[in-house]
C-alpha positions in Angstrom: -0.1 -0.1 0.1 1.3 3.4 -0.9 1.4 6.1 1.6 -0.5 8.4 -1.0 -3.5 5.9 -1.0 -4.3 6.7 2.5 -3.6 10.3 2.2 -6.1 10.3 -0.5 -8.8 8.7 1.7 -7.8 11.4 4.3 -8.5 14.2 1.8 -11.8 12.9 0.7 -12.9 12.5 4.5 -11.5 16.0 5.4 -14.7 17.7 4.5 -16.6 15.5 7.1 -19.3 17.1 9.1 -20.5 16.0 12.5 -22.5 12.7 12.1 -24.1 10.0 14.3 -21.7 7.5 15.9 -20.4 4.6 13.9 -23.3 2.6 12.7 -24.8 0.2 10.4 -23.4 1.6 7.2 -19.8 1.2 8.1 -20.3 -2.1 9.9 -22.0 -3.5 6.7 -19.1 -2.4 4.6 -16.6 -4.0 7.1 -18.5 -7.3 7.1 -18.0 -7.4 3.4 -14.2 -7.9 3.9 -12.9 -11.5 3.5 -10.4 -13.0 5.9 -7.7 -12.5 3.3 -7.9 -8.7 4.0 -4.4 -7.2 4.6 -5.5 -3.7 5.3 -8.7 -1.5 5.2 -9.4 2.2 5.7 -12.9 3.5 6.2 -14.1 7.0 6.3 -17.5 8.5 6.8 -19.3 11.5 5.3 -17.3 12.2 2.3 -18.8 15.7 1.2 -18.6 17.0 -2.3 -16.4 20.1 -2.3 -12.9 18.7 -1.5 -11.3 22.0 -2.5 -12.7 23.3 0.8 -10.8 20.7 2.9 -8.7 22.0 5.8 -5.9 19.6 4.5 -5.7 21.4 1.1 -1.9 20.5 0.8 -2.9 16.9 0.3 -4.6 17.8 -2.9 -1.2 17.8 -4.6 -0.6 14.3 -3.3 -4.0 13.2 -4.9 -3.0 14.9 -8.2 0.2 13.0 -8.2 -1.6 9.7 -7.5 -3.9 10.3 -10.4 -0.9 10.9 -12.8 0.7 7.8 -11.7 -2.2 5.6 -12.7 -3.3 4.7 -9.3 -6.1 2.2 -8.8 -8.5 5.1 -7.7 -8.1 6.7 -11.2 -7.8 3.4 -13.0 -11.2 2.1 -11.8 -12.8 5.4 -12.7 -13.2 6.6 -9.0 -10.7 9.5 -9.1 -11.2 12.1 -6.4 -13.0 14.5 -8.8 -15.4 11.7 -9.5 -16.3 11.0 -6.0 -16.5 14.7 -5.3 -19.4 15.0 -7.9 -21.5 12.5 -6.0 -22.3 12.5 -2.2 -20.6 9.5 -0.7 -21.7 8.7 2.9 -19.2 5.9 3.4 -15.9 5.0 1.7 -13.9 1.7 2.1 -10.4 1.2 0.7 -8.9 -2.2 1.2 -6.4 -4.8 -0.1 -6.7 -8.5 0.0 -4.4 -11.6 -0.8 -6.1 -13.9 -3.4 -5.5 -17.6 -3.3 -2.8 -17.6 -5.9 -0.8 -15.0 -3.7 -1.3 -11.8 -5.7 -2.7 -8.7 -4.2 -6.1 -7.5 -5.1 -7.6 -4.0 -4.3 -11.1 -2.9 -3.7 -13.0 0.3 -3.3 -16.6 0.4 -2.0 -18.5 3.7 -2.1 -21.8 4.0 -0.5 -23.9 6.8 -2.0 -26.9 8.3 -0.3 -29.4 6.8 -2.8 -29.4 3.9 -5.5 -29.7 6.6 -8.2 -26.6 8.3 -7.0 -24.7 5.1 -7.0 -25.9 4.3 -10.5 -24.8 7.7 -11.6 -21.3 7.1 -10.0 -21.0 3.9 -12.0 -22.0 5.6 -15.2 -19.5 8.3 -15.0 -16.8 5.9 -13.9 -17.5 3.7 -17.0 -17.4 6.8 -19.1 -14.0 7.7 -17.7 -12.6 4.2 -18.4 -14.0 4.4 -21.8 -12.5 7.7 -22.6 -9.2 6.3 -21.4 -9.4 3.4 -24.0 -10.7 0.7 -21.7 -12.8 -2.1 -23.0 -16.0 -3.1 -21.2 -17.7 -6.6 -20.9 -20.5 -8.1 -18.8 -19.0 -10.2 -15.9 -21.2 -13.0 -14.2 -20.3 -12.9 -10.5 -22.1 -15.6 -8.9 -26.0 -14.8 -8.9 -25.0 -11.1 -9.7 -23.9 -9.3 -12.8 -21.1 -6.8 -13.0 -19.0 -4.9 -15.6 -15.4 -5.8 -16.2 -13.1 -3.1 -17.7 -9.7 -4.0 -19.1 -6.9 -1.6 -20.4 -3.2 -1.6 -20.9 -1.3 -0.1 -18.1 1.8 2.0 -18.6 4.1 -0.9 -18.0 2.4 -2.8 -20.7 0.5 -5.3 -18.6 -3.3 -5.8 -18.8 -5.2 -4.2 -15.8 -8.7 -4.9 -14.7 -11.5 -3.2 -12.8 -14.7 -5.0 -12.0 -17.6 -2.9 -11.0 -20.6 -4.3 -9.0 -23.7 -2.3 -8.1 -25.8 -3.3 -5.3 -28.5 -0.8 -4.3 -26.8 2.4 -3.2 -23.4 0.5 -2.9 -20.7 0.7 -5.7 -17.9 -1.8 -5.4 -14.9 -1.9 -7.6 -12.3 -4.7 -7.4 -8.9 -5.2 -9.3 -9.6 -8.8 -9.5 -12.5 -10.9 -10.9 -12.1 -13.6 -8.1 -12.3 -11.0 -5.5 -15.5 -9.3 -7.2 -17.1 -12.8 -7.1 -16.3 -13.3 -3.5 -17.8 -9.9 -2.7 -20.8 -10.6 -4.6 -21.3 -13.9 -2.8 -20.8 -12.1 0.5 -23.4 -9.5 -0.4 -26.0 -12.2 -0.8 -25.0 -13.8 2.6 -26.9 -12.0 5.6 -24.8 -14.0 8.1 -21.4 -12.8 6.7 -18.8 -11.4 9.0 -15.5 -9.8 8.3 -12.1 -11.1 9.6 -12.5 -12.2 13.2 -9.8 -9.9 14.6 -11.3 -7.0 12.7 -14.7 -7.5 14.4 -13.0 -7.6 17.8 -11.1 -4.4 17.1 -14.2 -2.5 15.8 -16.2 -3.4 18.9 -13.6 -2.0 21.1 -13.3 1.4 19.3 -15.0 4.5 20.7 -18.0 6.0 18.8 -17.8 9.3 17.2 -18.4 12.2 19.6 -20.2 15.4 19.0 -16.8 17.2 18.6 -15.4 14.8 15.9 -15.1 16.8 12.7 -13.4 13.9 10.8 -13.0 10.2 11.8 -11.0 7.5 10.0 -11.1 4.0 11.0 -8.3 1.6 9.9 -7.4 -2.1 10.2 -4.4 -4.3 9.2 -3.4 -8.0 9.4 0.4 -7.9 9.0 0.8 -11.6 8.6 -1.2 -11.8 5.3 1.5 -9.8 3.6 4.5 -11.2 5.4 3.4 -14.8 4.6 3.0 -13.6 1.0 6.4 -12.1 1.0 7.9 -15.4 2.5 6.4 -17.3 -0.4 8.3 -15.1 -2.9 11.7 -14.7 -1.2 14.1 -16.8 0.7 15.2 -13.8 2.7 11.8 -12.9 3.5 11.1 -16.4 4.4 13.9 -16.5 6.8 12.8 -13.2 8.3 9.2 -14.4 8.9 10.5 -17.6 10.5 12.7 -15.8 12.8 9.7 -13.4 13.8 7.4 -16.4 14.4 10.1 -18.2 16.4 10.3 -15.2 18.6 6.6 -15.3 19.2 5.7 -12.3 17.2 2.9 -14.2 15.4 0.9 -13.6 18.6 0.1 -10.2 17.0 -3.1 -11.0 15.1 -4.1 -7.7 13.9 -3.7 -3.9 14.4 -6.5 -1.3 14.0 -7.7 2.0 15.4 -9.6 5.1 14.7 -8.2 8.7 14.3 -10.5 11.6 15.2 -10.0 15.3 14.4 -12.0 17.6 16.7 -13.4 20.9 15.7 -10.8 22.5 17.9 -8.1 20.9 15.8 -7.0 18.4 18.4 -6.1 15.0 17.0 -7.2 11.8 19.0 -6.1 8.3 18.1 -7.2 5.0 19.7 -5.1 2.2 18.5 -5.4 -1.6 19.3 -2.7 -4.2 18.8 -4.7 -7.5 19.1 -2.6 -10.3 20.5 -2.9 -13.8 21.7 -2.1 -14.3 25.3 -0.2 -15.7 27.2 2.7 -14.5 25.1 5.7 -16.6 24.2 9.1 -16.0 22.9 10.4 -12.5 22.8 7.0 -10.9 23.7 7.4 -12.2 27.2 9.9 -9.4 27.7 6.9 -7.0 28.1 6.0 -8.0 31.7 4.0 -4.8 32.2 2.2 -3.8 35.2 -0.3 -0.9 36.2 1.4 2.6 36.4 -0.6 4.1 39.2 1.4 7.4 39.3 3.5 8.8 36.5 6.3 10.2 38.6 8.5 11.1 35.5 12.2 11.4 36.1 13.3 14.9 36.6 16.6 14.3 34.9 15.2 13.9 31.5 17.0 16.1 29.1 15.3 19.2 27.7 15.1 18.0 24.1 14.4 14.6 22.7 12.7 13.0 19.9 10.8 10.3 21.7 10.2 9.2 25.0 8.6 6.0 26.6 8.1 5.3 30.2 7.1 1.8 31.2 6.3 0.0 34.5 6.7 -3.7 35.0 8.5 -6.7 36.4 11.9 -5.9 34.9 13.8 -9.0 36.4 11.1 -11.3 35.0 11.2 -9.6 31.5 15.2 -9.9 31.5 14.7 -13.7 31.6 13.5 -13.6 28.0 15.9 -10.9 26.6 18.3 -13.5 25.2 16.5 -14.3 21.9 16.2 -10.6 21.2 19.9 -10.0 21.9 20.9 -13.0 19.7 18.8 -11.7 16.9 20.0 -8.1 16.9 23.6 -8.5 17.9 24.7 -11.9 17.0 23.2 -12.5 13.6 20.6 -14.7 14.9 23.2 -17.2 16.5 21.2 -18.7 19.3 22.7 -19.0 22.7 25.1 -16.2 22.3 23.5 -14.3 25.1 23.7 -17.3 27.5 27.3 -17.7 26.6 28.1 -14.2 27.5 26.4 -14.5 30.9 28.3 -17.8 31.4 31.7 -16.1 30.6 30.9 -13.1 32.8 30.0 -15.6 35.7 33.1 -17.8 35.2 35.4 -17.8 38.2 38.4 -17.4 36.0 36.9 -14.3 34.4 35.1 -11.4 36.1 33.0 -13.7 38.3 29.9 -11.6 38.0 26.4 -13.3 37.9 24.2 -10.8 36.3 21.1 -12.7 37.0 21.8 -12.6 40.8 23.9 -9.6 41.3 22.2 -7.0 38.9 18.8 -8.0 37.6 17.0 -8.4 40.9 17.8 -4.8 41.7 16.2 -3.3 38.5 12.8 -1.9 38.0 9.9 -1.4 38.2 10.3 1.6 35.9 12.0 1.8 32.6 12.6 4.8 30.6 13.4 4.7 26.9 14.6 7.9 25.2 15.6 8.8 21.7 17.8 11.9 21.6 17.4 14.8 19.2 18.8 14.2 15.7 21.6 16.6 14.8 22.0 15.7 11.1 20.5 13.1 8.8 20.8 10.2 11.2 18.5 9.3 14.1 19.4 10.6 17.6 21.2 8.4 20.2 19.2 5.9 22.3 19.2 6.2 26.1 17.8 3.4 28.2 17.4 3.9 32.0 16.2 1.2 34.4 15.0 2.4 38.0 16.8 0.8 40.9 16.0 0.5 44.6 19.6 -0.6 45.5 21.9 2.0 43.7 25.0 1.1 45.8 24.7 -2.7 44.8 24.1 -1.9 41.0 27.1 0.6 41.1 29.3 -2.0 42.8 28.3 -4.6 40.1 29.0 -2.0 37.3 32.5 -1.4 38.8 33.3 -5.2 38.6 32.3 -5.1 34.9 34.0 -1.9 33.7 37.0 -1.4 35.9 40.2 -2.5 34.2 39.0 -2.5 30.7 41.5 -0.5 28.4 38.6 1.0 26.5 36.7 2.3 29.5 37.5 5.3 31.4 36.2 6.2 34.8 35.0 9.9 35.2 33.3 11.8 37.9 30.1 13.8 37.2 29.2 16.7 39.3 26.4 16.0 41.8 26.6 12.2 41.2 27.8 9.8 43.9 28.8 7.0 41.4 31.2 7.5 38.5 30.4 7.6 34.9 31.9 4.7 32.9 32.8 6.1 29.4 33.4 3.6 26.7 35.6 4.6 23.7 33.8 4.6 20.4 36.4 5.3 17.7 36.1 5.5 13.9 33.8 8.5 14.2 31.4 6.7 16.5 30.7 8.8 19.8 31.8 7.4 23.2 29.0 5.5 24.9 28.5 5.5 28.7 26.8 4.1 31.7 26.3 5.5 35.2 24.1 5.0 38.3 22.6 8.3 39.1 19.2 9.7 40.3 17.9 6.4 41.3 18.4 4.8 37.8 21.2 3.1 35.9 21.5 5.1 32.6 23.1 3.5 29.5 23.4 5.6 26.4 25.2 5.2 23.1 26.3 8.8 23.1 27.7 9.8 26.4 26.9 13.4 25.6 23.2 12.7 26.2 23.9 11.4 29.6 25.5 14.8 30.5 22.6 16.6 29.1 20.2 14.6 31.1 22.1 14.9 34.4 22.8 18.7 33.9 19.4 20.0 34.0 15.9 18.8 34.6 13.0 18.6 32.2 10.6 21.4 32.5 8.1 19.5 30.4 7.7 16.7 32.9 4.8 18.4 34.6 3.1 19.0 31.2 3.4 15.4 30.2 1.9 14.3 33.5 -1.0 16.6 33.1 -1.7 15.5 29.5 -1.4 11.9 30.4 -4.0 12.3 33.2 -6.3 13.9 30.8 -6.0 10.9 28.5 -6.5 8.5 31.4 -9.8 10.2 32.1 -10.9 9.7 28.5 -10.1 6.0 28.7 -11.7 5.7 32.1 -15.2 4.6 30.8 -13.6 1.5 29.1 -12.7 0.1 32.5 -9.1 -0.7 31.5 -7.6 0.2 34.9 -4.2 1.8 35.3 -2.1 2.5 32.3 1.2 0.4 32.0 3.0 3.0 29.8 3.3 6.6 28.7 4.8 7.6 25.3 5.4 11.2 24.1 7.3 12.9 21.4 8.8 16.3 21.0 8.2 16.8 17.4 5.6 15.7 14.9 8.0 15.8 12.0 9.2 12.4 10.7 12.6 11.5 11.6 15.4 10.8 9.0 15.7 7.4 7.5 17.6 5.0 10.0 21.2 4.4 9.8 21.8 1.0 8.2 24.9 0.6 10.2 23.0 0.6 13.5 21.5 -2.8 14.7 18.0 -3.3 13.7 15.5 -3.0 16.4 17.0 0.1 18.2 13.9 1.9 17.2 10.6 1.5 19.2 7.9 -0.6 17.5 5.3 0.9 19.8 6.5 4.5 19.1 6.4 3.9 15.3 2.8 2.7 15.7 1.8 5.9 17.4 4.1 8.5 15.9 4.9 7.3 12.4 8.8 6.9 12.6 9.7 3.4 11.6 12.9 1.4 11.4 12.1 -0.7 8.5 14.4 -3.5 9.5 12.8 -3.7 12.9 9.2 -3.4 11.7 9.3 -5.7 8.6 9.2 -8.7 11.0 6.1 -7.5 12.8 3.8 -5.1 10.8 4.5 -5.1 7.2 2.6 -3.0 4.9 -0.3 -2.9 7.1 1.3 -0.1 9.2 1.3 2.3 6.3 -2.3 3.0 7.1 -1.6 4.0 10.6 1.4 6.1 9.8 0.1 8.0 6.8 -3.4 8.5 8.4 -2.1 10.1 11.6 1.3 11.7 10.8 0.0 14.4 8.3 -2.4 15.5 11.2 -0.1 15.6 14.2 0.6 19.1 15.4 1.5 20.3 18.9 3.2 17.8 21.4 1.4 14.3 21.0 1.0 12.3 24.2 0.1 8.6 24.5 -0.9 6.3 27.2 -1.0 2.5 26.9 -2.7 -0.3 28.5 -1.9 -4.1 28.7 -5.2 -6.0 28.5 -6.1 -9.6 28.2 -6.8 -9.0 24.5 -3.7 -7.1 23.6 -2.4 -3.5 23.9 -4.6 -0.4 23.7 -3.2 3.1 23.1 -4.8 6.4 23.4 -3.2 9.5 21.9 -3.7 13.2 21.8 -2.0 15.8 19.6 -3.2 19.2 20.6 -4.0 21.8 18.1 -1.4 24.6 17.5 -1.5 27.8 15.6 
């Protein structure tokens, strides 16, 4: 799926006026979707005059899509065509057919059957003017129209139109059109199981919601298709499943834009529980009070604060370490622990001397980018026994020729600075302010310890507001808080850095992926989330997250700014 696809949906929906809560029209469209659906985006109340949209800049994206022969234009449903007819509900989706190829569909629900018929008539005329050939297509008990034409790459392209009352469906594949026709005749039809679960958990439209976009994705449909085509992808998918990431059944959510300009997002990552493999690292618990560390630096790109059983989570970190830093060689992490514990070596048993003293709070922070590379990552783990952690750290670091012991003003324990070399900044680790701070750029540690974060109070207040919004859902206390300084997308990741140093959760919420880390989990489905929310984010987005029996639920708010 191209980012521009969802931007186009966003543009069409941007004229939305206040309407009733999510109702039968949208649910009926969603139930049309087969289990092979890899993603879907649904908008309501697509009004006529799209030139009046608040997001006028996206009109240029739409023009580019049309020039590139996108499916919207190819099937005769270009933006200008939809703008001529009132469309109350619009569905954009992609599926994987039995033979493995992707098939796309658009379903536009007009206000009346006559308007839907008029929309089809003008779509057919556009295809005819473009040189397409039309023929009647038998689709089960129904009849449709199949259009064929030569695409710019010389291949034959297809668009099959199916009219059912006030609903016009267009599919890029005859088999998909036949399946949809059969589902139209089946009153007991349901959409993909995980989609239904996600939709039932989403909030209804409120009186202040000017625009609402609902999206859904099943990453494994695309990932399994990729594995069937490529040995490299096959290995990647096998590794992801071995780590337990196939517990992620689906992702979905709703993005609402209020009349005030505030952007609210509710996202659900539907998972099977209990988790296995690497997902067991997330031993999260309720975060009753935020109590953000006052040592946070003034500037950073992303922040995540989690609360959980850190020693329990560390029992399962080995597989992740092996995958990221040992080229997938299993047992490397365990070998390192054994070498450290060896009486002829350092004689340090991390599982007894360090891990039990960590937690329950974890801080993950991405520093500000200075150029075209991502900023440094800082990981801090709370400790109730700083003297014991500092003593263990000394055993690990002292005597290493690449490590320098340095004092930091106001800190009881030393900073251990590790030489980078080759243009790589020195990294560092220190026990200070009740945490053990580890960072790949020692400069960020100095920034954090030099001055407190004046935004901490603002973040706590914003998180409490979100918690009140989530309260009626009965989710209990959140387990994490995420926030971001800037709504601008960060530069592409440095391929020299190990994959996975980016936060998957923060990508979901803020649209800043490390492709290598995400390809094993979310695939193309995440494009819907990123390109739907990212163009709207202004201000200082704040997110709270819950660990529920059915997966992870996130609530975000990006306040309007002038």
